[in-house]
GUNU-819786 format. One record per residue (C-alpha): residue number from 1; residue in three letters; chain; x, y, z. Coordinates in nm, 3 decimals, always signed. Layout:
% residues N
<site num="NUM" residuo="ALA" cadena="A" px="X" py="Y" pz="Z"/>
...
This chain:
% residues 276
<site num="1" residuo="UNK" cadena="A" px="+9.512" py="+8.848" pz="+9.408"/>
<site num="2" residuo="UNK" cadena="A" px="+9.762" py="+9.047" pz="+9.237"/>
<site num="3" residuo="UNK" cadena="A" px="+10.082" py="+9.052" pz="+9.443"/>
<site num="4" residuo="UNK" cadena="A" px="+10.444" py="+9.261" pz="+9.447"/>
<site num="5" residuo="UNK" cadena="A" px="+10.588" py="+9.117" pz="+9.075"/>
<site num="6" residuo="UNK" cadena="A" px="+10.271" py="+9.189" pz="+8.927"/>
<site num="7" residuo="UNK" cadena="A" px="+10.165" py="+9.513" pz="+9.131"/>
<site num="8" residuo="UNK" cadena="A" px="+10.519" py="+9.642" pz="+8.985"/>
<site num="9" residuo="UNK" cadena="A" px="+10.448" py="+9.546" pz="+8.697"/>
<site num="10" residuo="UNK" cadena="A" px="+10.152" py="+9.758" pz="+8.645"/>
<site num="11" residuo="UNK" cadena="A" px="+10.322" py="+10.025" pz="+8.733"/>
<site num="12" residuo="UNK" cadena="A" px="+10.620" py="+10.037" pz="+8.554"/>
<site num="13" residuo="UNK" cadena="A" px="+10.359" py="+9.968" pz="+8.245"/>
<site num="14" residuo="UNK" cadena="A" px="+10.190" py="+10.255" pz="+8.341"/>
<site num="15" residuo="UNK" cadena="A" px="+10.505" py="+10.482" pz="+8.445"/>
<site num="16" residuo="UNK" cadena="A" px="+10.561" py="+10.637" pz="+8.119"/>
<site num="17" residuo="UNK" cadena="A" px="+10.199" py="+10.661" pz="+7.971"/>
<site num="18" residuo="UNK" cadena="A" px="+10.049" py="+10.875" pz="+8.244"/>
<site num="19" residuo="UNK" cadena="A" px="+10.256" py="+11.105" pz="+8.437"/>
<site num="20" residuo="UNK" cadena="A" px="+10.247" py="+11.432" pz="+8.296"/>
<site num="21" residuo="UNK" cadena="A" px="+9.895" py="+11.353" pz="+8.192"/>
<site num="22" residuo="UNK" cadena="A" px="+9.596" py="+11.586" pz="+8.315"/>
<site num="23" residuo="UNK" cadena="A" px="+9.287" py="+11.403" pz="+8.412"/>
<site num="24" residuo="UNK" cadena="A" px="+9.006" py="+11.535" pz="+8.264"/>
<site num="25" residuo="UNK" cadena="A" px="+8.705" py="+11.349" pz="+8.392"/>
<site num="26" residuo="UNK" cadena="A" px="+8.567" py="+11.021" pz="+8.585"/>
<site num="27" residuo="UNK" cadena="A" px="+8.288" py="+10.799" pz="+8.488"/>
<site num="28" residuo="UNK" cadena="A" px="+8.195" py="+10.624" pz="+8.746"/>
<site num="29" residuo="UNK" cadena="A" px="+8.009" py="+10.294" pz="+8.683"/>
<site num="30" residuo="UNK" cadena="A" px="+8.007" py="+10.109" pz="+9.006"/>
<site num="31" residuo="UNK" cadena="A" px="+8.089" py="+10.319" pz="+9.329"/>
<site num="32" residuo="UNK" cadena="A" px="+8.210" py="+10.058" pz="+9.579"/>
<site num="33" residuo="UNK" cadena="A" px="+8.529" py="+10.060" pz="+9.510"/>
<site num="34" residuo="UNK" cadena="A" px="+8.573" py="+10.429" pz="+9.596"/>
<site num="35" residuo="UNK" cadena="A" px="+8.672" py="+10.429" pz="+9.988"/>
<site num="36" residuo="UNK" cadena="A" px="+8.776" py="+10.800" pz="+10.048"/>
<site num="37" residuo="UNK" cadena="A" px="+8.641" py="+11.062" pz="+9.935"/>
<site num="38" residuo="UNK" cadena="A" px="+8.238" py="+11.008" pz="+9.902"/>
<site num="39" residuo="UNK" cadena="A" px="+8.180" py="+10.949" pz="+9.520"/>
<site num="40" residuo="UNK" cadena="A" px="+7.996" py="+11.208" pz="+9.477"/>
<site num="41" residuo="UNK" cadena="A" px="+8.316" py="+11.407" pz="+9.544"/>
<site num="42" residuo="UNK" cadena="A" px="+8.552" py="+11.201" pz="+9.390"/>
<site num="43" residuo="UNK" cadena="A" px="+8.517" py="+11.327" pz="+9.021"/>
<site num="44" residuo="UNK" cadena="A" px="+8.547" py="+11.701" pz="+9.104"/>
<site num="45" residuo="UNK" cadena="A" px="+8.822" py="+11.675" pz="+9.376"/>
<site num="46" residuo="UNK" cadena="A" px="+9.033" py="+11.475" pz="+9.038"/>
<site num="47" residuo="UNK" cadena="A" px="+8.972" py="+11.643" pz="+8.719"/>
<site num="48" residuo="UNK" cadena="A" px="+9.220" py="+11.892" pz="+8.646"/>
<site num="49" residuo="UNK" cadena="A" px="+9.492" py="+11.711" pz="+8.841"/>
<site num="50" residuo="UNK" cadena="A" px="+9.807" py="+11.556" pz="+8.657"/>
<site num="51" residuo="UNK" cadena="A" px="+9.940" py="+11.244" pz="+8.695"/>
<site num="52" residuo="UNK" cadena="A" px="+10.350" py="+11.357" pz="+8.900"/>
<site num="53" residuo="UNK" cadena="A" px="+10.438" py="+11.004" pz="+8.981"/>
<site num="54" residuo="UNK" cadena="A" px="+10.378" py="+10.623" pz="+9.091"/>
<site num="55" residuo="UNK" cadena="A" px="+10.494" py="+10.424" pz="+9.330"/>
<site num="56" residuo="UNK" cadena="A" px="+10.453" py="+10.088" pz="+9.520"/>
<site num="57" residuo="UNK" cadena="A" px="+10.449" py="+9.996" pz="+9.852"/>
<site num="58" residuo="UNK" cadena="A" px="+10.336" py="+9.639" pz="+9.920"/>
<site num="59" residuo="UNK" cadena="A" px="+10.039" py="+9.549" pz="+9.671"/>
<site num="60" residuo="UNK" cadena="A" px="+9.948" py="+9.936" pz="+9.670"/>
<site num="61" residuo="UNK" cadena="A" px="+9.947" py="+10.151" pz="+9.380"/>
<site num="62" residuo="UNK" cadena="A" px="+10.031" py="+10.506" pz="+9.491"/>
<site num="63" residuo="UNK" cadena="A" px="+9.957" py="+10.786" pz="+9.231"/>
<site num="64" residuo="UNK" cadena="A" px="+10.075" py="+11.102" pz="+9.313"/>
<site num="65" residuo="UNK" cadena="A" px="+9.851" py="+11.387" pz="+9.193"/>
<site num="66" residuo="UNK" cadena="A" px="+9.911" py="+11.776" pz="+9.151"/>
<site num="67" residuo="UNK" cadena="A" px="+9.776" py="+11.981" pz="+9.397"/>
<site num="68" residuo="UNK" cadena="A" px="+9.921" py="+11.764" pz="+9.706"/>
<site num="69" residuo="UNK" cadena="A" px="+9.694" py="+11.496" pz="+9.621"/>
<site num="70" residuo="UNK" cadena="A" px="+9.772" py="+11.072" pz="+9.616"/>
<site num="71" residuo="UNK" cadena="A" px="+9.502" py="+10.871" pz="+9.440"/>
<site num="72" residuo="UNK" cadena="A" px="+9.598" py="+10.458" pz="+9.656"/>
<site num="73" residuo="UNK" cadena="A" px="+9.487" py="+10.199" pz="+9.501"/>
<site num="74" residuo="UNK" cadena="A" px="+9.466" py="+9.818" pz="+9.604"/>
<site num="75" residuo="UNK" cadena="A" px="+9.377" py="+9.572" pz="+9.308"/>
<site num="76" residuo="UNK" cadena="A" px="+9.282" py="+9.318" pz="+9.528"/>
<site num="77" residuo="UNK" cadena="A" px="+9.161" py="+8.950" pz="+9.401"/>
<site num="78" residuo="UNK" cadena="A" px="+9.066" py="+9.060" pz="+8.990"/>
<site num="79" residuo="UNK" cadena="A" px="+9.144" py="+9.454" pz="+8.967"/>
<site num="80" residuo="UNK" cadena="A" px="+9.294" py="+9.594" pz="+8.652"/>
<site num="81" residuo="UNK" cadena="A" px="+9.404" py="+9.921" pz="+8.597"/>
<site num="82" residuo="UNK" cadena="A" px="+9.462" py="+9.957" pz="+8.190"/>
<site num="83" residuo="UNK" cadena="A" px="+9.539" py="+10.232" pz="+7.989"/>
<site num="84" residuo="UNK" cadena="A" px="+9.359" py="+10.197" pz="+7.627"/>
<site num="85" residuo="UNK" cadena="A" px="+9.216" py="+10.444" pz="+7.368"/>
<site num="86" residuo="UNK" cadena="A" px="+8.902" py="+10.602" pz="+7.436"/>
<site num="87" residuo="UNK" cadena="A" px="+8.761" py="+10.453" pz="+7.197"/>
<site num="88" residuo="UNK" cadena="A" px="+8.822" py="+10.092" pz="+7.238"/>
<site num="89" residuo="UNK" cadena="A" px="+8.501" py="+9.869" pz="+7.365"/>
<site num="90" residuo="UNK" cadena="A" px="+8.452" py="+9.892" pz="+7.774"/>
<site num="91" residuo="UNK" cadena="A" px="+8.492" py="+9.566" pz="+7.958"/>
<site num="92" residuo="UNK" cadena="A" px="+8.143" py="+9.488" pz="+8.090"/>
<site num="93" residuo="UNK" cadena="A" px="+8.344" py="+9.498" pz="+8.445"/>
<site num="94" residuo="UNK" cadena="A" px="+8.455" py="+9.867" pz="+8.445"/>
<site num="95" residuo="UNK" cadena="A" px="+8.406" py="+10.070" pz="+8.712"/>
<site num="96" residuo="UNK" cadena="A" px="+8.592" py="+10.374" pz="+8.684"/>
<site num="97" residuo="UNK" cadena="A" px="+8.730" py="+10.527" pz="+8.352"/>
<site num="98" residuo="UNK" cadena="A" px="+8.942" py="+10.828" pz="+8.425"/>
<site num="99" residuo="UNK" cadena="A" px="+8.946" py="+11.069" pz="+8.062"/>
<site num="100" residuo="UNK" cadena="A" px="+9.294" py="+11.186" pz="+7.987"/>
<site num="101" residuo="UNK" cadena="A" px="+9.437" py="+11.454" pz="+7.852"/>
<site num="102" residuo="UNK" cadena="A" px="+9.607" py="+11.281" pz="+7.532"/>
<site num="103" residuo="UNK" cadena="A" px="+9.267" py="+11.137" pz="+7.429"/>
<site num="104" residuo="UNK" cadena="A" px="+9.337" py="+10.792" pz="+7.634"/>
<site num="105" residuo="UNK" cadena="A" px="+9.184" py="+10.679" pz="+7.884"/>
<site num="106" residuo="UNK" cadena="A" px="+9.280" py="+10.498" pz="+8.221"/>
<site num="107" residuo="UNK" cadena="A" px="+8.967" py="+10.219" pz="+8.311"/>
<site num="108" residuo="UNK" cadena="A" px="+8.926" py="+10.051" pz="+8.609"/>
<site num="109" residuo="UNK" cadena="A" px="+8.803" py="+9.731" pz="+8.550"/>
<site num="110" residuo="UNK" cadena="A" px="+8.689" py="+9.413" pz="+8.852"/>
<site num="111" residuo="UNK" cadena="A" px="+8.530" py="+9.111" pz="+8.840"/>
<site num="112" residuo="UNK" cadena="A" px="+8.510" py="+9.040" pz="+9.186"/>
<site num="113" residuo="UNK" cadena="A" px="+8.457" py="+9.440" pz="+9.290"/>
<site num="114" residuo="UNK" cadena="A" px="+8.699" py="+9.377" pz="+9.617"/>
<site num="115" residuo="UNK" cadena="A" px="+8.949" py="+9.680" pz="+9.478"/>
<site num="116" residuo="UNK" cadena="A" px="+8.994" py="+9.994" pz="+9.681"/>
<site num="117" residuo="UNK" cadena="A" px="+9.014" py="+10.354" pz="+9.594"/>
<site num="118" residuo="UNK" cadena="A" px="+9.130" py="+10.633" pz="+9.834"/>
<site num="119" residuo="UNK" cadena="A" px="+9.206" py="+10.993" pz="+9.723"/>
<site num="120" residuo="UNK" cadena="A" px="+9.358" py="+11.172" pz="+9.994"/>
<site num="121" residuo="UNK" cadena="A" px="+9.600" py="+11.470" pz="+10.096"/>
<site num="122" residuo="UNK" cadena="A" px="+9.977" py="+11.359" pz="+10.051"/>
<site num="123" residuo="UNK" cadena="A" px="+10.028" py="+11.469" pz="+10.437"/>
<site num="124" residuo="UNK" cadena="A" px="+9.785" py="+11.167" pz="+10.506"/>
<site num="125" residuo="UNK" cadena="A" px="+9.920" py="+10.852" pz="+10.373"/>
<site num="126" residuo="UNK" cadena="A" px="+10.161" py="+10.784" pz="+10.634"/>
<site num="127" residuo="UNK" cadena="A" px="+9.780" py="+10.698" pz="+10.830"/>
<site num="128" residuo="UNK" cadena="A" px="+9.625" py="+10.555" pz="+10.551"/>
<site num="129" residuo="UNK" cadena="A" px="+9.467" py="+10.241" pz="+10.658"/>
<site num="130" residuo="UNK" cadena="A" px="+9.635" py="+9.941" pz="+10.538"/>
<site num="131" residuo="UNK" cadena="A" px="+9.916" py="+10.117" pz="+10.413"/>
<site num="132" residuo="UNK" cadena="A" px="+10.012" py="+10.265" pz="+10.788"/>
<site num="133" residuo="UNK" cadena="A" px="+10.019" py="+9.869" pz="+10.861"/>
<site num="134" residuo="UNK" cadena="A" px="+10.257" py="+9.707" pz="+10.582"/>
<site num="135" residuo="UNK" cadena="A" px="+10.602" py="+9.577" pz="+10.705"/>
<site num="136" residuo="UNK" cadena="A" px="+10.943" py="+9.558" pz="+10.528"/>
<site num="137" residuo="UNK" cadena="A" px="+10.975" py="+9.578" pz="+10.137"/>
<site num="138" residuo="UNK" cadena="A" px="+11.127" py="+9.261" pz="+10.057"/>
<site num="139" residuo="UNK" cadena="A" px="+11.368" py="+9.453" pz="+9.729"/>
<site num="140" residuo="UNK" cadena="A" px="+11.437" py="+9.694" pz="+9.948"/>
<site num="141" residuo="UNK" cadena="A" px="+11.786" py="+9.817" pz="+10.127"/>
<site num="142" residuo="UNK" cadena="A" px="+11.572" py="+9.731" pz="+10.479"/>
<site num="143" residuo="UNK" cadena="A" px="+11.571" py="+9.323" pz="+10.392"/>
<site num="144" residuo="UNK" cadena="A" px="+11.839" py="+9.218" pz="+10.483"/>
<site num="145" residuo="UNK" cadena="A" px="+11.938" py="+8.844" pz="+10.630"/>
<site num="146" residuo="UNK" cadena="A" px="+12.003" py="+8.963" pz="+10.948"/>
<site num="147" residuo="UNK" cadena="A" px="+11.672" py="+9.170" pz="+10.970"/>
<site num="148" residuo="UNK" cadena="A" px="+11.466" py="+8.812" pz="+10.862"/>
<site num="149" residuo="UNK" cadena="A" px="+11.677" py="+8.639" pz="+11.109"/>
<site num="150" residuo="UNK" cadena="A" px="+11.610" py="+8.858" pz="+11.400"/>
<site num="151" residuo="UNK" cadena="A" px="+11.285" py="+8.882" pz="+11.323"/>
<site num="152" residuo="UNK" cadena="A" px="+11.171" py="+8.491" pz="+11.278"/>
<site num="153" residuo="UNK" cadena="A" px="+11.328" py="+8.420" pz="+11.622"/>
<site num="154" residuo="UNK" cadena="A" px="+11.008" py="+8.554" pz="+11.836"/>
<site num="155" residuo="UNK" cadena="A" px="+10.760" py="+8.405" pz="+11.520"/>
<site num="156" residuo="UNK" cadena="A" px="+10.603" py="+8.091" pz="+11.668"/>
<site num="157" residuo="UNK" cadena="A" px="+10.354" py="+7.991" pz="+11.389"/>
<site num="158" residuo="UNK" cadena="A" px="+10.407" py="+7.856" pz="+11.026"/>
<site num="159" residuo="UNK" cadena="A" px="+10.714" py="+8.011" pz="+10.802"/>
<site num="160" residuo="UNK" cadena="A" px="+10.451" py="+8.013" pz="+10.537"/>
<site num="161" residuo="UNK" cadena="A" px="+10.148" py="+8.193" pz="+10.773"/>
<site num="162" residuo="UNK" cadena="A" px="+10.497" py="+8.470" pz="+10.828"/>
<site num="163" residuo="UNK" cadena="A" px="+10.558" py="+8.544" pz="+10.482"/>
<site num="164" residuo="UNK" cadena="A" px="+10.157" py="+8.596" pz="+10.411"/>
<site num="165" residuo="UNK" cadena="A" px="+10.164" py="+8.871" pz="+10.694"/>
<site num="166" residuo="UNK" cadena="A" px="+10.141" py="+9.216" pz="+10.543"/>
<site num="167" residuo="UNK" cadena="A" px="+10.239" py="+9.368" pz="+10.867"/>
<site num="168" residuo="UNK" cadena="A" px="+10.579" py="+9.169" pz="+10.872"/>
<site num="169" residuo="UNK" cadena="A" px="+10.702" py="+9.181" pz="+10.456"/>
<site num="170" residuo="UNK" cadena="A" px="+10.457" py="+9.376" pz="+10.235"/>
<site num="171" residuo="UNK" cadena="A" px="+10.389" py="+9.228" pz="+9.905"/>
<site num="172" residuo="UNK" cadena="A" px="+10.372" py="+8.836" pz="+9.890"/>
<site num="173" residuo="UNK" cadena="A" px="+10.099" py="+8.599" pz="+9.840"/>
<site num="174" residuo="UNK" cadena="A" px="+10.027" py="+8.265" pz="+9.834"/>
<site num="175" residuo="UNK" cadena="A" px="+10.135" py="+8.241" pz="+9.480"/>
<site num="176" residuo="UNK" cadena="A" px="+10.508" py="+8.397" pz="+9.610"/>
<site num="177" residuo="UNK" cadena="A" px="+10.511" py="+8.223" pz="+9.913"/>
<site num="178" residuo="UNK" cadena="A" px="+10.397" py="+7.834" pz="+9.808"/>
<site num="179" residuo="UNK" cadena="A" px="+10.766" py="+7.958" pz="+9.516"/>
<site num="180" residuo="UNK" cadena="A" px="+10.986" py="+8.092" pz="+9.748"/>
<site num="181" residuo="UNK" cadena="A" px="+10.950" py="+7.791" pz="+10.021"/>
<site num="182" residuo="UNK" cadena="A" px="+10.987" py="+7.559" pz="+9.762"/>
<site num="183" residuo="UNK" cadena="A" px="+11.299" py="+7.695" pz="+9.630"/>
<site num="184" residuo="UNK" cadena="A" px="+11.440" py="+7.712" pz="+9.977"/>
<site num="185" residuo="UNK" cadena="A" px="+11.401" py="+7.354" pz="+10.039"/>
<site num="186" residuo="UNK" cadena="A" px="+11.153" py="+7.456" pz="+10.348"/>
<site num="187" residuo="UNK" cadena="A" px="+10.859" py="+7.325" pz="+10.463"/>
<site num="188" residuo="UNK" cadena="A" px="+10.520" py="+7.587" pz="+10.415"/>
<site num="189" residuo="UNK" cadena="A" px="+10.476" py="+7.428" pz="+10.815"/>
<site num="190" residuo="UNK" cadena="A" px="+10.773" py="+7.459" pz="+10.922"/>
<site num="191" residuo="UNK" cadena="A" px="+10.754" py="+7.674" pz="+11.306"/>
<site num="192" residuo="UNK" cadena="A" px="+10.917" py="+8.032" pz="+11.161"/>
<site num="193" residuo="UNK" cadena="A" px="+11.138" py="+8.087" pz="+11.481"/>
<site num="194" residuo="UNK" cadena="A" px="+11.271" py="+7.673" pz="+11.476"/>
<site num="195" residuo="UNK" cadena="A" px="+11.448" py="+7.771" pz="+11.105"/>
<site num="196" residuo="UNK" cadena="A" px="+11.841" py="+7.700" pz="+11.126"/>
<site num="197" residuo="UNK" cadena="A" px="+12.080" py="+7.966" pz="+11.019"/>
<site num="198" residuo="UNK" cadena="A" px="+12.144" py="+7.835" pz="+10.702"/>
<site num="199" residuo="UNK" cadena="A" px="+11.713" py="+7.784" pz="+10.601"/>
<site num="200" residuo="UNK" cadena="A" px="+11.719" py="+8.160" pz="+10.700"/>
<site num="201" residuo="UNK" cadena="A" px="+11.994" py="+8.249" pz="+10.426"/>
<site num="202" residuo="UNK" cadena="A" px="+11.795" py="+8.028" pz="+10.216"/>
<site num="203" residuo="UNK" cadena="A" px="+11.460" py="+8.190" pz="+10.249"/>
<site num="204" residuo="UNK" cadena="A" px="+11.623" py="+8.488" pz="+10.208"/>
<site num="205" residuo="UNK" cadena="A" px="+11.789" py="+8.444" pz="+9.900"/>
<site num="206" residuo="UNK" cadena="A" px="+11.515" py="+8.271" pz="+9.797"/>
<site num="207" residuo="UNK" cadena="A" px="+11.251" py="+8.568" pz="+9.837"/>
<site num="208" residuo="UNK" cadena="A" px="+11.490" py="+8.828" pz="+9.673"/>
<site num="209" residuo="UNK" cadena="A" px="+11.560" py="+8.594" pz="+9.336"/>
<site num="210" residuo="UNK" cadena="A" px="+11.171" py="+8.457" pz="+9.311"/>
<site num="211" residuo="UNK" cadena="A" px="+11.036" py="+8.782" pz="+9.346"/>
<site num="212" residuo="UNK" cadena="A" px="+11.339" py="+8.979" pz="+9.087"/>
<site num="213" residuo="UNK" cadena="A" px="+11.204" py="+8.692" pz="+8.831"/>
<site num="214" residuo="UNK" cadena="A" px="+10.875" py="+8.752" pz="+8.855"/>
<site num="215" residuo="UNK" cadena="A" px="+10.914" py="+9.092" pz="+8.784"/>
<site num="216" residuo="UNK" cadena="A" px="+11.155" py="+9.005" pz="+8.513"/>
<site num="217" residuo="UNK" cadena="A" px="+10.846" py="+8.767" pz="+8.352"/>
<site num="218" residuo="UNK" cadena="A" px="+10.582" py="+9.074" pz="+8.469"/>
<site num="219" residuo="UNK" cadena="A" px="+10.429" py="+8.867" pz="+8.660"/>
<site num="220" residuo="UNK" cadena="A" px="+10.181" py="+8.568" pz="+8.699"/>
<site num="221" residuo="UNK" cadena="A" px="+9.894" py="+8.553" pz="+8.494"/>
<site num="222" residuo="UNK" cadena="A" px="+9.733" py="+8.219" pz="+8.594"/>
<site num="223" residuo="UNK" cadena="A" px="+9.350" py="+8.405" pz="+8.600"/>
<site num="224" residuo="UNK" cadena="A" px="+9.293" py="+8.731" pz="+8.547"/>
<site num="225" residuo="UNK" cadena="A" px="+9.614" py="+8.938" pz="+8.563"/>
<site num="226" residuo="UNK" cadena="A" px="+9.705" py="+9.202" pz="+8.351"/>
<site num="227" residuo="UNK" cadena="A" px="+9.921" py="+9.444" pz="+8.300"/>
<site num="228" residuo="UNK" cadena="A" px="+9.888" py="+9.863" pz="+8.249"/>
<site num="229" residuo="UNK" cadena="A" px="+9.877" py="+9.766" pz="+7.848"/>
<site num="230" residuo="UNK" cadena="A" px="+9.653" py="+9.479" pz="+7.890"/>
<site num="231" residuo="UNK" cadena="A" px="+9.912" py="+9.191" pz="+7.837"/>
<site num="232" residuo="UNK" cadena="A" px="+9.919" py="+8.876" pz="+8.045"/>
<site num="233" residuo="UNK" cadena="A" px="+10.251" py="+8.800" pz="+8.280"/>
<site num="234" residuo="UNK" cadena="A" px="+10.534" py="+8.455" pz="+8.187"/>
<site num="235" residuo="UNK" cadena="A" px="+10.619" py="+8.382" pz="+8.526"/>
<site num="236" residuo="UNK" cadena="A" px="+10.337" py="+8.110" pz="+8.515"/>
<site num="237" residuo="UNK" cadena="A" px="+10.565" py="+7.932" pz="+8.286"/>
<site num="238" residuo="UNK" cadena="A" px="+10.828" py="+7.881" pz="+8.563"/>
<site num="239" residuo="UNK" cadena="A" px="+10.573" py="+7.781" pz="+8.830"/>
<site num="240" residuo="UNK" cadena="A" px="+10.731" py="+7.451" pz="+8.975"/>
<site num="241" residuo="UNK" cadena="A" px="+10.489" py="+7.382" pz="+9.259"/>
<site num="242" residuo="UNK" cadena="A" px="+10.217" py="+7.674" pz="+9.266"/>
<site num="243" residuo="UNK" cadena="A" px="+9.924" py="+7.518" pz="+9.142"/>
<site num="244" residuo="UNK" cadena="A" px="+10.068" py="+7.167" pz="+9.008"/>
<site num="245" residuo="UNK" cadena="A" px="+9.918" py="+6.890" pz="+9.251"/>
<site num="246" residuo="UNK" cadena="A" px="+10.040" py="+6.543" pz="+9.186"/>
<site num="247" residuo="UNK" cadena="A" px="+10.251" py="+6.690" pz="+8.896"/>
<site num="248" residuo="UNK" cadena="A" px="+10.638" py="+6.484" pz="+8.937"/>
<site num="249" residuo="UNK" cadena="A" px="+10.880" py="+6.747" pz="+9.160"/>
<site num="250" residuo="UNK" cadena="A" px="+11.104" py="+6.927" pz="+8.833"/>
<site num="251" residuo="UNK" cadena="A" px="+11.399" py="+6.863" pz="+9.079"/>
<site num="252" residuo="UNK" cadena="A" px="+11.364" py="+6.487" pz="+9.211"/>
<site num="253" residuo="UNK" cadena="A" px="+11.023" py="+6.332" pz="+9.001"/>
<site num="254" residuo="UNK" cadena="A" px="+10.815" py="+6.266" pz="+9.384"/>
<site num="255" residuo="UNK" cadena="A" px="+10.441" py="+6.407" pz="+9.313"/>
<site num="256" residuo="UNK" cadena="A" px="+10.416" py="+6.724" pz="+9.451"/>
<site num="257" residuo="UNK" cadena="A" px="+10.134" py="+6.767" pz="+9.764"/>
<site num="258" residuo="UNK" cadena="A" px="+9.860" py="+7.002" pz="+9.886"/>
<site num="259" residuo="UNK" cadena="A" px="+9.775" py="+7.118" pz="+10.213"/>
<site num="260" residuo="UNK" cadena="A" px="+9.631" py="+7.366" pz="+10.445"/>
<site num="261" residuo="UNK" cadena="A" px="+9.838" py="+7.622" pz="+10.581"/>
<site num="262" residuo="UNK" cadena="A" px="+9.644" py="+7.800" pz="+10.847"/>
<site num="263" residuo="UNK" cadena="A" px="+9.357" py="+7.815" pz="+10.601"/>
<site num="264" residuo="UNK" cadena="A" px="+9.567" py="+7.868" pz="+10.266"/>
<site num="265" residuo="UNK" cadena="A" px="+9.602" py="+7.624" pz="+9.966"/>
<site num="266" residuo="UNK" cadena="A" px="+9.943" py="+7.516" pz="+9.982"/>
<site num="267" residuo="UNK" cadena="A" px="+10.206" py="+7.324" pz="+9.732"/>
<site num="268" residuo="UNK" cadena="A" px="+10.513" py="+7.165" pz="+9.814"/>
<site num="269" residuo="UNK" cadena="A" px="+10.770" py="+6.892" pz="+9.753"/>
<site num="270" residuo="UNK" cadena="A" px="+10.718" py="+6.683" pz="+10.041"/>
<site num="271" residuo="UNK" cadena="A" px="+11.067" py="+6.505" pz="+9.950"/>
<site num="272" residuo="UNK" cadena="A" px="+11.218" py="+6.859" pz="+9.869"/>
<site num="273" residuo="UNK" cadena="A" px="+11.096" py="+7.019" pz="+10.138"/>
<site num="274" residuo="UNK" cadena="A" px="+11.052" py="+6.768" pz="+10.457"/>
<site num="275" residuo="UNK" cadena="A" px="+10.853" py="+6.812" pz="+10.759"/>
<site num="276" residuo="UNK" cadena="A" px="+11.080" py="+6.820" pz="+11.006"/>
């Protein structure tokens, strides 16, 4: 699933191309991705609207449209938003095509068909299910070491589970959680409230560092993630634990281990991230 760095990269790759463009038409090849409104109404509502802005909240993309509308998109497991020439052949998994005033198209392709689209009044954004429940943005000024320390004090569950909880910290998924914990030298099964003051600071620093590094390298392309131009990211070349079971740790040479934390496959170094 695209995580914060991937969604941020998609946002940045589309922003300069879409803002100011008018949506001339919408073709729907699979309506199951549309949550609101009824798919039969969506085309009618969105035709003639202009893109005014693009924002990201957690793993959501929020397109601000004219006439006080917002198009909220979650890519889920395999969703792709691609800005392409109208003459370019459509992928067989293309479900939605937004025809634009510059002769280009914004296409949504999704192998697994789990992505979601909500076209709603801007005034309803704060109440949109999923979006409304999101926690703090880890690259915002609200994400401080003091906030993190206070938040963890009453969390009697694994730190990996806390990092994945979107109602606490928005945007971190399985890949970056594993990389963050490795960077911080923290075992993924460590109970969150048992972290020392030094570990909390290390966790905070690792979170900010790894997410920014992921954005700098335009995200992680392990399966089918691409940005709005169809380009893969490069952060997969820098992964130190995720997907590297049995390979030597880049720090100590110990074999990378894999376990399950709350049902999620989890990679770590048993030596660099000792279980206390």
